[in-house]
C-alpha positions as CSV (number, residue, x, y, z in Angstrom):
1,X,186.8,179.6,217.1
2,X,183.5,181.2,216.6
3,X,183.7,184.1,214.5
4,X,181.2,187.4,215.4
5,X,180.0,189.4,212.7
6,X,179.0,192.7,213.7
7,X,177.6,196.0,211.7
8,X,179.5,199.4,212.2
9,X,176.9,202.6,212.8
10,X,178.3,203.8,209.2
11,X,177.3,200.3,207.4
12,X,174.1,200.3,209.2
13,X,173.2,203.8,208.0
14,X,174.3,203.1,204.3
15,X,172.4,200.0,204.2
16,X,169.0,201.9,205.5
17,X,170.1,204.5,202.9
18,X,169.9,201.6,200.2
19,X,166.9,200.4,201.5
20,X,165.1,203.7,201.3
21,X,166.6,204.7,197.6
22,X,165.2,201.1,196.2
23,X,162.1,201.5,198.4
24,X,161.4,204.6,196.6
25,X,162.9,204.0,193.0
26,X,161.5,200.2,192.6
27,X,159.1,199.4,195.7
28,X,159.4,197.5,199.0
29,X,159.7,194.0,197.8
30,X,163.1,194.9,195.8
31,X,164.4,197.0,198.5
32,X,164.0,194.0,200.8
33,X,165.2,191.7,198.5
34,X,168.5,193.5,198.2
35,X,169.0,194.4,201.3
36,X,168.5,190.8,202.5
37,X,171.1,189.5,200.1
38,X,173.8,192.1,201.4
39,X,173.1,190.9,204.8
40,X,173.2,187.2,203.6
41,X,176.3,187.8,202.1
42,X,177.9,188.8,205.2
43,X,176.7,185.5,207.0
44,X,179.2,183.8,205.2
45,X,182.2,185.7,207.2
46,X,181.2,183.7,210.4
47,X,182.7,180.4,208.7
48,X,185.0,181.8,206.2
49,X,185.9,185.3,207.4
50,X,189.2,185.8,204.7
51,X,186.4,185.0,201.8
52,X,186.8,188.5,200.6
53,X,189.7,190.3,198.6
54,X,192.1,192.6,200.6
55,X,190.8,196.2,199.9
56,X,194.0,197.9,198.3
57,X,192.6,201.2,198.7
58,X,193.0,201.0,202.1
59,X,195.6,198.6,202.7
60,X,197.8,201.7,204.3
61,X,195.6,201.5,207.4
62,X,196.9,199.0,210.3
63,X,193.7,196.6,209.6
64,X,193.3,193.6,207.8
65,X,190.5,195.2,205.4
66,X,188.6,193.1,203.0
67,X,185.5,193.0,201.2
68,X,182.6,191.3,199.1
69,X,181.1,192.5,196.3
70,X,177.3,192.0,196.3
71,X,176.0,193.4,192.8
72,X,177.1,197.2,192.8
73,X,177.9,197.1,196.1
74,X,181.1,196.2,197.9
75,X,180.9,194.9,201.4
76,X,184.0,196.3,203.5
77,X,184.6,194.9,206.9
78,X,187.9,194.4,208.8
79,X,189.0,191.3,211.1
80,X,190.0,191.5,214.5
81,X,190.9,188.1,215.8
82,X,187.3,186.5,216.3
83,X,185.2,189.5,215.5
84,X,184.5,190.6,212.3
85,X,183.3,194.2,211.6
86,X,181.2,195.6,208.6
87,X,182.5,198.7,208.0
88,X,180.1,200.2,205.4
89,X,178.4,199.2,202.3
90,X,180.1,200.9,199.8
91,X,178.3,201.8,196.0
92,X,181.0,200.8,193.4
93,X,179.2,203.1,190.8
94,X,180.8,206.0,193.0
95,X,184.3,207.2,192.7
96,X,186.5,204.8,194.3
97,X,188.1,207.6,196.4
98,X,185.2,208.4,198.1
99,X,185.5,205.0,199.6
100,X,188.5,207.0,202.3
101,X,188.8,206.4,206.1
102,X,185.3,207.8,206.8
103,X,184.1,204.6,208.2
104,X,187.0,202.8,208.9
């Protein structure tokens, strides 16, 4: 069965914010590398969607929500049959309660 990975609007906005921040602080090359590395992590989900750990903070929701970690970032996603939706890219240096359900 073919798995499709899609990005939510929230996840795209978070990724753009990460790019903008690192572009300003460290330059275009570093911003591009970080964002590309995060996106590359999500490509793994096409073959192994359950590779990420279950997100305990959100386990009360009625979705199978998991995450991958890249550096300081949690790539939070859910699985619905053959579709993996990237819900958000969360900076782990924030209070974990901020993850919440705004993007899920």
